[in-house]
N, C-alpha and C positions, 0 to 999 in steps of 0.2 A: 472559172477565173481564179477562184481561191485555190483550187487544186494546182493550177499552173504556178501560182505564186509559191505554194509550198514546195513544189518540185524544183523550182528555180532556187529557192533557199537551200534545199537539201543538196543540190548539185554544187552550189557555191560553197557550202560547208565542207563537202567532200574535197573539192578542189583546194580549199584552204588547208585542209588536213594534209593532203598530199604535198602541197607546196611547203608546208611547215617541216615535214619529214625531209624533203629533198633539200630545203634551204639550210637546215641545221645538221651538219655532218655527224654521223655516228662515230664517236671517237674511241678507238681501242688502244689501250696501253699494254705493251709487252714489257714486263718487269722481270729482270733476272740478273744473274751474275755475268757480267760482260768482260771480266778481266781476271777472275780468280779460278779456284779449283773446279767450278762447274761451268766455265765459259764454253767448253767444247760440247757439253751436254745440251746446253740451251743457247745462251749468248746471241750473237747476231743471226745464227741459223734459225732461231725461233722467230725473229723478225721477218726473215725471208719466208718462212712457212706461213706467217700471218698474212703477209701481202699476197702470197699465192692463193690463200683461201678467199681473200677479198676479190681477187681477179676472177677466180672460178665461180664465185657466187654471182658475179655480174650485177653489182648493186644498181646500176643505172636502169636495168630492166625492172627493178622493184621501186623505182622513184626514190632511191637512197643515195646518199653520198657518204663515203666511209674514209676515215683518216686513221693511220697507224702511227703511233709514237712509241719511243723506246726509252728505257731507263735502267741504270745499274744500281742494284740494291746492296752490292758489296758484301753480301752474305751477313748483313747486320739488320736485326729486326727493327731497330730504331730508324735506320735509314730507309728501309722498305716502307714502314708505316708513314714516315714523313713525306716520302714521295707520293704514296697513295693519297694522302690528305691533300697535298698540293694539286695533284692531277684532278681529283674529284671537285675540290672547292674552287680552284682558280683557273684550271685549264680545260674544263668541260669534258673530261674523260668519262665515258659511260661504263666501261668494263675493263678489267685488268686480267691478263692472261699470263700463263707460264709459272713464274715464281718458284724456282727450285730453292732448296734450303727450308726445311720444315718450320724452323723457328720464325723465319721471315714470313712464310705463308700463313702461319697462325696470326701474326700481327696484322697482315694485310686483310685477312679474313674478318677480323674484328672491325677494322676501319670501314671495310666495305659494307658491313651490316649497319654500322652507325649512319653511313651516308646513303643507305638504300640504293647502292649501285650493284654491279655484277662482278663476281670473281670466279673465273674458270681456271682451276689449277691443273697443270699438266706436269710440273717438274718436281713437286715435293711429294714425300712418301707418307707422312704420318696419317694413319687412319683416324686420328682424332678429329680431322676436318669433317668427318661424317659420323662421329660418335656423340658423346654428351655435349660437345661444343658445336654441333652442326648448326647451320644457318640457312634461312630461306633465300639467301643471296649468293650462296656458294655451290658450285658444281666441282667435284673432284673427278677429273677425267681419266687419267692414263693408268695409274697403278697405285697401290698403297702397301703399307707394311704387312697387312694381313695376307694379301695376295702373294707377296714375296715370300712370306713364311710358309704359306701353303704350298707354293711351287718348289723353291729351292730347298727349304727346310724339310718338307715332306719327302722329296726325292732322296736327299742325303740319308735320312733315317731309314727309308725303305732299302737303301743299299747297304745298310748295316752300320751307319754312322750314328750310333745311339749315345755317344758321350761327346759333349761340346765344350769349347772354351771360346768366349767372345772377345774380339778386339773391337772396341766400340767408340765411335766418334762422340765426344762429349757435348752433344746438343740434342735438340728434340728428335730429329730423325733417328740418330743412333740409338737413343733410349727406346724409341717406339719399336724399331725393327728388332732389337734384342728382346723386348717384352713380348712381342707377338710371336717371334720364333721360339722363345722359351716355352710359351704356352703350348705351342704345337708339339715340341719335343716331349714335354711332360705328358701330354695326351697320348702320345704314341709309345709311352713307356721308357723314354730315354732319360738322360740326366745331363744337367749342366754342371761342369766341374769348377767353373770360375769365369771371371771376366776382368778386363782391364780397360779403363777409359783412356783415350788419347785426346790431346788438344785438337781443336778444330780451327783451321786446318793444321795437320801435323807435319813435322819436318823429318822425324826419325822414328821408324817403326821397329827398329831392332830390339830395344828393350821389351816392348810389348810382345813381340813374336817369340822371343826367347822364353818369356814367361808362359806363353801358350804352349810352346814345345815341351817345357818342363811339366806341364799339367798332365801329359799323357793322354789328353783327349783325342778321340779318333778324328774329330772335325774341328777345325779352327774357323769360326764364323766371323767374317769381316763385316761388321755393322757400320759401314761407311759408304762413301760414293765418290765418283769423279776422280779428281787428282789424288785424294787420299787413298782410294782403292788401288789406283795405279801404283802409288808409292809402296803400299803394303804388299801387293803381289810381287813387285820387283824385289823387295827385301826378302820376301819368303823364298823366292827362287835363289837368291844369294845364300840364304841360310839353309838351303836344301831341305825345306820343310816336307815336301811330298816324298822326297827320297827317303826320309826317315819314317815313312809309313803313315803320316797324317794327311788328311784331305783338307783342301782349302775351299771354303764356300763363300763366294762373293754374294752377299745378300741384295745388293743393288749394283748391277753391272749394265753399262750401256755399250752399244757397238763402238762408239768412239773410244771407250776405254780399251777395248780389245784391239782396235786398230792401232792405238798408241803402243800397247804392250807387244803386239804381234802374236800370231799363233805359236811361234816358237817358245815364247815365255808363258802364254796363257793356255796352251793346249790341254784339253781334258777338263777345263773348268766348267762346272755346271751352273746355269743361271736361269733366271726367269725374266721374260720381257713380254709386253703386250704387242710389240711391233718389231718387225725386222724387214729391212728393205727388200729382201728376196723371197718373201712369203708367197706371193702370187702375182698375177699380171697387173693388178691394180697398184700394189705397193711398188712394183718395179717401175711402172710408168711414171708414177709420182716421183720416185727417188731419182730417176734419170733426169727429169725436169729440174728437180731441186739441185742436183749435182752440177748441172750446167750453170746455175746461178750462184753456186757457193763453192767455187774452186775445186770441183770434183768430189767433194765430200758427200757421203750418203747421210740421210737424216737419221737422227736418234729417235727413240720412242717419245722423249719429251717434245721434240720439235714436231713430230707427227701429231702429238696430242694438241699442240697449239693449232695446227692446220685444221684438224677435225673439230676442235672446240669452237674456233672462230666461225667456221662454216655453219655449225648448228646454231650458234648464237645469232647469226645474221638471219637465219630462217625464222627464228622466234621473233626478232625485231620486225621483220617484214610482215609476219602474220599479225602482229599487234599494231603496226604502223607507228610505233613510238619506242623510244629507248630510255625514257626518263624515269621509269619506275622499275627499279631493279628486281623487286620481289615478283612483279607481274611477268617480267621477262624470264626469270628463272622458272616460274611456274609453267610458262608456255614451253620452255625447253624440256621440262619434265613430261609435259603432255604430248609433245611431238616425238614419234619414234626417231631414233638416230640412224643414219645411214650414210656412210662415206666410203671411199675406196681404200682407206687405210685400216679401219677397224671393223668394217662391215656393218651389219644391222645390229642394233642394240637398244638400250633404253637408259633413262636416268631415273633412279629410284627417288622416293619421297625424302630420303636422307641426303640427297645430292650425289650419291655414288653412281658414276657411270659404269654400266655393266657391259662387258665384252669378254671374249676369250683371252686367256693368257697362254704363253708357250714356254715349255721347258726346253732349253737349248744346251748343247755342249759345244765348246770351242773346238774347231777342227785342228787336226795335226797339220803342220806345214805341208806335208806331202799330199794332203787332201784338198788344200786351198788352191783355187784356180785364179786368184787375183787378190789385190790388196784389201778388198772389201768382202771377199768370200770367207766369212768368219765362222758361221754357225752351221751345225746340223740339228734338225729338230728331233727331240726325244719324245715329246708328247704335247698334245693340245689339252689345255685345262679349261673346260667350259666355264663361262662367267659365273654361273650359279654355284659352282664349286670353288672357284678361285677366291671370290670376295666374301667378306663376313656376311652371314645371314642378316636380313633386314631387322629382325627382332632382337638381335644380340648386341647392337651397337650403343643402345641407350640414347638414341637421338630423340629429343622432345618432339620434333616434327612428326615422327612416326607415331608416338604416343597420342598426339593431338588428332591425327588422322583416324586412329583406332577409336578414340573417345567419341569422335563425331560420327562414327559408324560408316565411314566411307573409305574406300581403297584409294591409295595415292595413285596418281597417273603412272601407268606402265609398271606398277609395283611388281606385277607377276610376269612381266615380259621377259623373254629369253632372246639372246642374240641369235 
């Protein structure tokens, strides 16, 4: 009789737990630039990607209800932090995704830690998110400034581009990607001849590019992104930079940028991305679905990162049967191997860095392109273990604590 009572109580408790999860929707916030220089990179497309991930996860099959909300941080850290606080404190948001603009990402990263929620970044580049300022509440999914430096910077130096001049956006991302690319150039025996900072966002790149031309550097590194990169490349074409014998290196380029520029303007540009719509059957199938929902546009790497990040986050929430403890959810995300059709198999390290392959691409000539989104040819695949900063070199306290405890972090040694 007592056993029956205990079994009844256990089943009642389980039913109550399931009902609690199903009755309180898991709320996901997609926070990004919806109207400025990064709107094409993420914007509404990232919201579409998040909703596709929710649909593909089939939350009802896991006794979950999931809601997606969106907000515009206007590329301002104060606005991003205020929105994050409001979402967490008053609107019941459990996790924030995307957040391009590194200065905004760093602000949201801090608020998320204070509120013990979850932050999965796919749009910002600064490797500081998994460095000394790493957090048990943050996962950095898509790319970072170290991987971009290793990819594009390494390729340009290998091709003989051993002297550089940087045109750098004056905010956290520009500073970080110049820093990490400079470190690589010096390791490879190259030199940096100078740099100039531009306002963010910038309206006129002519003075900066003329200064870069005058430096005599073999490579002009564009340490910017989105609308700024598009403006700089167009101005470089007008000033005939490449005709003068200098190479142009876009340190953060998205397919949406090249689509806007067209291969006629951007042909021959070398760049590094973790995702391209035409990589394989899985990326093509997803991108075709995405395009049908988003006016024919193919997804960018940032939007692909939102899809994959949301999918993995929901797997962790389903495994825990709760979303209210951000540190536990992120720990579960690190414990579970990652696997999705866009980035393949991978892992999340103890510092929060998502590990997967990166790709070195070159923009096709107009004569090689078979359609408006046929933009890249693949030069090389860079294994994740080589693309990203080694775990023991970032200075993340989470790694130090794991070492002091004498335990390996989940999936720390995994390879995609």
